[in-house]
C-alpha positions as CSV (number, residue, x, y, z in Angstrom):
1,M,50.6,113.5,144.3
2,R,49.9,115.5,147.3
3,I,52.8,117.9,147.0
4,V,51.5,118.3,143.5
5,Q,48.0,119.1,144.0
6,R,49.4,121.4,146.7
7,H,51.5,123.0,144.6
8,P,50.7,122.8,141.0
9,V,52.3,126.0,139.6
10,A,55.9,125.2,141.3
11,A,55.5,121.7,140.4
12,F,55.1,121.7,136.4
13,V,57.7,124.9,136.4
14,V,60.5,121.9,138.0
15,L,59.2,118.8,136.5
16,A,59.4,121.0,133.0
17,L,63.3,121.9,133.6
18,T,63.9,118.4,134.9
19,L,62.7,116.5,132.0
20,S,63.6,118.9,129.3
21,W,67.1,119.1,130.8
22,A,67.8,115.8,131.4
23,A,67.8,115.0,127.4
24,W,69.8,118.5,126.3
25,L,72.6,118.7,129.1
26,P,74.1,115.3,127.4
27,L,73.4,117.4,124.1
28,L,75.3,120.1,125.3
29,A,78.1,117.8,126.6
30,Q,78.6,116.3,123.7
31,T,77.9,119.5,121.1
32,Q,80.6,121.4,123.3
33,G,82.9,118.4,123.2
34,W,83.2,117.8,126.8
35,V,82.7,113.8,126.0
36,G,83.8,111.7,123.1
37,A,80.3,111.1,121.5
38,A,78.8,113.0,118.7
39,P,75.6,115.1,119.0
40,R,72.5,113.2,118.6
41,R,70.7,116.0,117.7
42,E,67.1,114.0,118.3
43,L,67.9,114.8,122.1
44,H,67.0,118.5,121.3
45,L,63.3,117.6,120.1
46,L,63.0,115.2,123.0
47,G,63.6,118.1,125.4
48,S,61.4,119.7,123.6
49,L,58.4,117.8,124.9
50,G,59.6,118.2,129.0
51,P,56.9,121.2,129.1
52,A,54.0,119.1,127.7
53,A,54.7,115.9,129.4
54,A,55.4,118.4,132.7
55,A,51.3,119.5,132.0
56,V,50.2,116.4,131.2
57,V,51.6,114.7,134.5
58,V,50.2,117.8,136.7
59,V,47.1,118.0,134.8
60,G,46.6,114.1,135.6
61,C,47.2,114.7,139.7
62,T,44.9,118.0,139.9
63,R,42.0,117.3,137.2
64,G,42.2,113.8,136.4
65,V,41.0,112.2,132.8
66,S,38.3,115.5,132.6
67,G,41.4,117.7,132.9
68,L,43.5,115.9,130.6
69,A,40.9,115.4,127.8
70,D,40.4,119.1,128.0
71,L,44.1,119.4,127.0
72,G,43.2,116.9,124.0
73,R,39.9,119.0,122.8
74,R,42.2,122.2,123.3
75,L,45.1,120.8,121.2
76,T,42.5,119.9,118.3
77,A,40.4,123.0,118.4
78,W,40.4,124.8,115.1
79,R,36.9,125.7,113.9
80,G,35.5,129.0,113.8
81,R,38.9,130.9,114.9
82,R,39.4,132.7,111.3
83,A,41.2,135.9,112.9
84,A,43.3,134.0,115.1
85,W,44.6,131.7,112.2
86,V,45.5,134.7,109.6
87,F,47.6,135.9,112.6
88,A,49.6,132.5,112.7
89,L,49.9,131.9,109.8
90,L,51.1,135.2,108.4
91,V,52.7,137.3,110.4
92,P,55.8,135.2,111.2
93,V,56.4,134.9,107.0
94,V,55.6,139.1,107.3
95,L,58.1,139.3,110.1
96,L,60.7,137.4,107.9
97,V,60.5,139.6,104.9
98,V,60.5,142.8,106.7
99,T,63.4,142.0,108.6
100,V,65.6,139.9,106.3
101,P,66.7,143.2,104.4
102,L,67.3,145.4,107.2
103,A,69.0,142.7,109.0
104,A,70.9,142.1,105.6
105,W,71.7,146.0,105.2
106,A,73.3,146.3,109.1
107,A,75.5,143.0,108.5
108,G,76.8,144.8,104.9
109,T,74.9,141.6,102.9
110,A,74.1,142.3,99.2
111,P,70.4,141.7,98.5
112,D,71.5,139.0,95.8
113,D,73.4,137.5,98.8
114,V,70.1,136.5,100.7
115,E,69.1,132.8,99.8
116,W,65.4,133.2,99.8
117,T,65.4,129.7,98.5
118,A,66.8,128.3,101.9
119,F,63.5,129.6,103.6
120,G,61.8,126.8,105.7
121,R,65.2,124.8,106.0
122,S,67.5,123.5,108.5
123,T,71.3,124.2,109.5
124,E,70.8,121.8,112.9
125,F,68.3,119.0,111.1
126,A,70.1,119.7,107.9
127,G,69.4,115.8,107.3
128,M,65.7,116.4,107.5
129,P,63.2,116.1,104.8
130,L,61.8,119.9,104.3
131,V,57.9,118.4,105.2
132,A,59.2,116.0,108.2
133,Y,61.3,119.0,109.3
134,W,58.0,121.3,109.3
135,L,56.1,118.5,111.4
136,A,58.7,118.1,113.7
137,N,58.6,122.0,114.5
138,L,54.6,121.4,114.7
139,V,55.1,118.3,117.0
140,F,57.9,118.9,119.2
141,F,58.3,122.9,119.3
142,G,54.6,123.8,118.5
143,A,52.7,121.5,121.0
144,G,55.7,120.1,123.0
145,E,56.0,123.4,124.0
146,E,52.5,125.5,124.0
147,V,50.5,122.8,125.4
148,G,52.6,123.4,129.0
149,W,52.9,127.3,128.6
150,R,49.6,127.9,127.3
151,G,48.2,124.9,128.0
152,F,49.0,124.8,131.7
153,L,50.9,127.7,132.9
154,Q,49.0,130.6,131.3
155,P,45.6,129.8,132.3
156,R,46.3,128.5,135.7
157,L,48.4,131.8,136.6
158,E,45.7,133.9,135.4
159,R,43.7,132.5,138.3
160,R,45.5,134.8,140.8
161,H,47.2,137.2,138.3
162,A,45.9,139.7,135.4
163,R,46.6,138.3,131.8
164,V,49.8,140.6,131.2
165,T,51.3,139.9,134.4
166,A,50.7,135.9,134.1
167,A,52.1,136.2,130.2
168,G,55.3,138.3,132.2
169,L,55.7,135.4,134.6
170,V,55.1,132.4,132.0
171,G,57.8,134.4,129.8
172,L,60.2,134.4,132.7
173,V,60.2,130.7,133.7
174,W,60.5,130.0,129.1
175,A,63.5,132.3,128.8
176,A,65.4,130.3,131.5
177,W,63.7,126.7,130.0
178,H,65.9,127.8,127.1
179,L,69.2,128.5,128.7
180,P,71.0,125.3,127.8
181,L,70.3,125.1,124.2
182,F,72.6,128.4,124.1
183,G,75.3,125.9,123.9
184,I,73.6,123.8,121.5
185,T,71.6,125.3,118.9
186,P,73.6,126.7,115.6
187,S,71.8,130.1,115.9
188,Y,71.8,130.5,119.4
189,R,75.6,129.8,119.8
190,A,76.0,132.6,117.3
191,M,74.4,135.1,119.5
192,P,76.8,137.8,121.1
193,L,76.6,137.6,125.1
194,V,74.5,140.9,124.3
195,G,72.4,138.6,122.2
196,F,71.1,136.5,124.8
197,V,69.7,139.8,126.6
198,G,68.0,140.7,123.5
199,F,66.6,136.7,123.2
200,A,65.5,136.8,126.7
201,M,63.7,140.5,126.6
202,S,61.9,139.0,123.2
203,I,60.3,136.0,124.8
204,W,59.2,138.3,127.8
205,V,57.6,140.1,125.5
206,A,56.2,137.0,123.0
207,S,54.6,135.6,126.0
208,W,52.3,138.9,125.8
209,I,51.5,137.6,122.2
210,F,50.7,134.1,122.8
211,A,48.8,135.1,126.0
212,W,46.3,137.7,123.1
213,L,46.5,134.8,120.3
214,L,45.3,132.4,122.8
215,H,42.1,133.9,124.0
216,L,41.8,135.4,120.4
217,G,41.9,131.6,119.4
218,R,39.5,131.1,122.2
219,G,41.8,128.7,124.0
220,S,43.2,126.8,121.2
221,L,46.1,125.2,121.9
222,L,46.6,124.3,118.0
223,V,46.8,127.4,116.8
224,V,49.3,128.9,119.1
225,A,51.3,125.5,118.2
226,V,51.1,125.7,115.0
227,F,52.4,129.9,115.6
228,H,55.0,128.9,117.4
229,A,56.8,126.1,115.2
230,W,56.1,128.4,112.3
231,F,57.7,131.4,113.7
232,D,60.6,129.1,114.5
233,V,61.0,127.7,110.8
234,A,61.2,131.1,109.4
235,T,63.4,132.5,112.2
236,N,66.1,129.4,111.7
237,S,65.7,129.6,108.1
238,P,69.6,129.7,106.7
239,V,69.0,132.7,104.5
240,G,72.4,133.8,104.6
241,V,71.8,136.8,106.8
242,P,74.0,136.7,110.4
243,G,72.3,138.3,113.3
244,L,68.8,137.1,111.5
245,P,67.0,135.6,114.6
246,T,68.4,138.3,116.6
247,A,66.5,140.8,114.2
248,M,63.6,138.7,114.2
249,G,63.7,139.1,118.0
250,A,63.7,142.6,118.2
251,A,60.5,142.6,115.6
252,V,58.8,140.5,118.1
253,T,59.6,142.9,120.2
254,V,57.8,145.6,118.5
255,L,54.7,143.7,117.6
256,G,55.0,142.6,121.6
257,L,54.4,146.2,122.7
258,W,51.3,146.5,120.2
259,V,49.8,143.6,121.6
260,L,50.5,144.9,125.1
261,R,48.2,147.8,124.4
262,R,45.9,146.0,123.0
263,L,45.9,144.2,126.0
264,L,45.8,146.6,128.7
265,R,43.3,148.8,126.7
266,S,40.9,145.6,126.5
267,A,41.5,144.6,130.1
268,G,38.7,147.0,132.0
269,P,39.7,147.0,135.9
270,D,41.0,143.8,136.5
271,A,43.8,144.4,134.2
272,G,43.2,141.3,132.0
273,R,42.2,138.6,134.9
274,Q,40.0,136.5,133.7
275,D,38.4,133.0,134.6
276,P,40.6,130.7,133.1
277,A,37.2,128.6,132.5
278,D,37.1,130.2,130.0
279,L,39.9,128.6,128.1
280,S,39.3,125.1,129.3
281,G,36.6,123.3,129.5
282,A,33.6,125.8,127.5
283,D,36.3,125.6,124.5
284,R,35.2,123.5,121.7
285,P,36.5,122.1,118.5
């Protein structure tokens, strides 16, 4: 416990990677055929809880019950955040509607061959009912990640760094955390090598979007979790367009550069540095 209190950021990163990869590495071996067992897709969901679990452990060690209660309040905060909700709910759909025709044109896919009726479905979790799949995205990929990345790591790094810098550091950890999934999930496995470079860049830029949305939503983890889950649902929809995840990543990069400009223009002389108390404790549902 003492080492966690002395080095909470390092402890969080190590714990998040360890917990997630402990679930994903067996799934990676199963998916790649290194072992005889059939892939157990629930391990993907389980591993996605690593950042949230790491945040709970570190916050519990450093801030105790009051810190855990604060995480809970932020995870249920939803009132009085209209602009943040509009962004979280509309932007993923708008990006998909804009990106699909462009990606289809680039891939030589006829417009009539785009399967819009497949929106919201999943290739990886094809046997899961639609509503259950959406809820799983919210719980495991939305809350499972955002309680860690934006619930703990972003505010903690903002104690020492400008908001933009803190978001960039979160993005580096966030991108590295995904590494085993490039041998597991169908959309990542279909990416060429250059696709990983683009993915890492889009994750880095997406961190600026999430940091901006976190502050727009006055620290609400529910808002960023819904945005995260809804974007994943849109991006992984099997609409029959090759390279859609890569194209969505490019769209996120463009959006992120717009957000970066807003962050820098509103930063003032501290270049985005903000008291993390603005993201915890003072925020209520």
